[in-house]
N, C-alpha and C positions, 0 to 999 in steps of 0.2 A: 392477352389471351383470355377468352371467356369460355364458360362451360354451360351446358344445359343437359338435363336428364330427361329422356323420352322413352316411353314404352308403347309399343304398338303390336303386341303379340309376341311371337317367338323372336328372341333377339338375333337369332341367326339370319332372319329375313331382312332386317333393316340395316344390319352391320355393313354388308358390302355396298349397299346403296350410298350410305353417308361417307364411306371411304372414297367414293368417286366425286364427291362434291368439292369444288374449288373453295378454298378457305377453311375447310375442315382439316385440322392438323392431326387429330388423333380420335379414334373411336375405340371405346372400351366397353365390352358387354359385361353386364353384371346384374345386380339385384338392388331394388330400392322400394320404398313405399311400405315397408313392414316394420315391425317392432323387434323381431328377433335379431340377435347379434350374429354376424358371420354365417349366414345361411349357405348351404351347399346347393349345387345344381339339383341333386336328387331330392332334397327337401322342397325346393321351390317348384321344380317341374311337376312334382306329384301333389302340389297344393298343401304341403304340410306347414307352410309359413304364410304370412300375409304379404310377402313381397311380390313384386311384378318383375318379369324379365325386362330389362331396360338397357339403354345405351347411354353412356356418358360421352357427349360430343364436345370436344375441345375445338374451338374455332377462333380464327383471326377476324375480329369484327371490322377490320379495315378492308377485308376481302368479301365477307358475307355477313349479313345481318341475321339476327334471330328470327325476324319475320320470314325471311326466305327459307331458313331451316324448318320453321313450323309449316310453311306451305308445302315443302317436300314431304314432311312427316304426315300431314293430313291427306296428301295425295297418294302416298304409298301404303296406307293401311285403311281399314274401315273403322272410323272413329264413332260409328253409330251402333255398333254391336257391343252389348254389355258383357264383359268378361269372356270375349271370344274373338278369334281371328281365324276364319276358315274353319278347319277341323280342330284347331287347338281351342279347347274350352277350359275355363277356370279363371279365377281371379289373377293368377300369375300371368295371364295373357291379356289383361285389361289394357285399354288405352289410357295412358297416364302421362302427365307432364308435371315435373317437380321444378317449381320456379325458385329463383334465388332472392327475389326482392319484389316490392310492391309494383315497381315499374314493369317488370316482366309479367307479373300476374295480370296487370291491366292490359298489356299488349295481347296476352293469350286469350283472356276473356273477350276482348274486343274482336279479335280475329274469329273466335268461335261464333260470336253473335253475327258477324258479317257473313260467315260461311252458312250458318243456319238460315239467315234472311235471304241469301242469294239463291237458295234452292240447290246448292251444290250436291246435296245428299237428299235422298228421299225421306230419310228419318232424321230426327235431331241428333246432334253430336252428344255423346255421353262420356267423353274423355274426362277422366278424373284430374282435377287441378289441385295440387297440394304443395305446401312449402317443402323445399329440400331439407332433409335432415341428415341422411347417411346413405352412402353408396358403397356397395361391396362388389369389387371386381369378381367376375366369374373365373372359374378354373381355366388354366391355360388352354386346354383342349377346346374350349368354346370360343376363344379369341380367334377372329379371322376364319371362322369355321368354313364358310362357303369357298374361300380361296384355297384352303387346305384340302377340301373334300368335294371338288366340283362334280365328281361322278356319283356321289352318294345319292340315293333315291330321293330323299327329302330335298336335297339341293336341286336336283333336276326337275322334280314335279312342282315344288312350291317356290323356291327362291329364284330359279332361272327365269320364270315368267315375270316375276316382280322386277328383275334386273332389265328385262326387255321393255317392260312398261316404263321404267325409269328412263331408259335411253330414248324411248319414243317421246315422252313428255318433256324431259329436261335436256335431251341431247347427251352425247358422249363427252 
């Protein structure tokens, strides 16, 4: 079992996507990339800490590789907007990858160079790439938020279209 920490805006948006990916064993939403210990949702969401909203993705590398996880990640959010995803603005919504070792860092930077060179995006990728230090799981009410609250306005307006895009691009 391996893990990777990814942030691409509001963690509620990417959580249900990665739950559907074959080989992903567990997705935990939480906070990383900051210095403060044990941040709360209120502190992070209102920009009172230096953390980003992230996912800890535990995956079976015999079924899915990190490169495929990263391809899904880069497809399902806009890695070219600094500290913003859609209407969500602030460093807590930055695009970020927290790598575990030099091999992962090289793979990530090579993939970003490849994507930038390919013209996949109109603007350059600004995803922050930093070494993993600490992950703090979010409070229980934020885990599996979309599946627990499918009729909530944010889920209908923001997350449901992302789920539809995921299904169109990667299949059900």
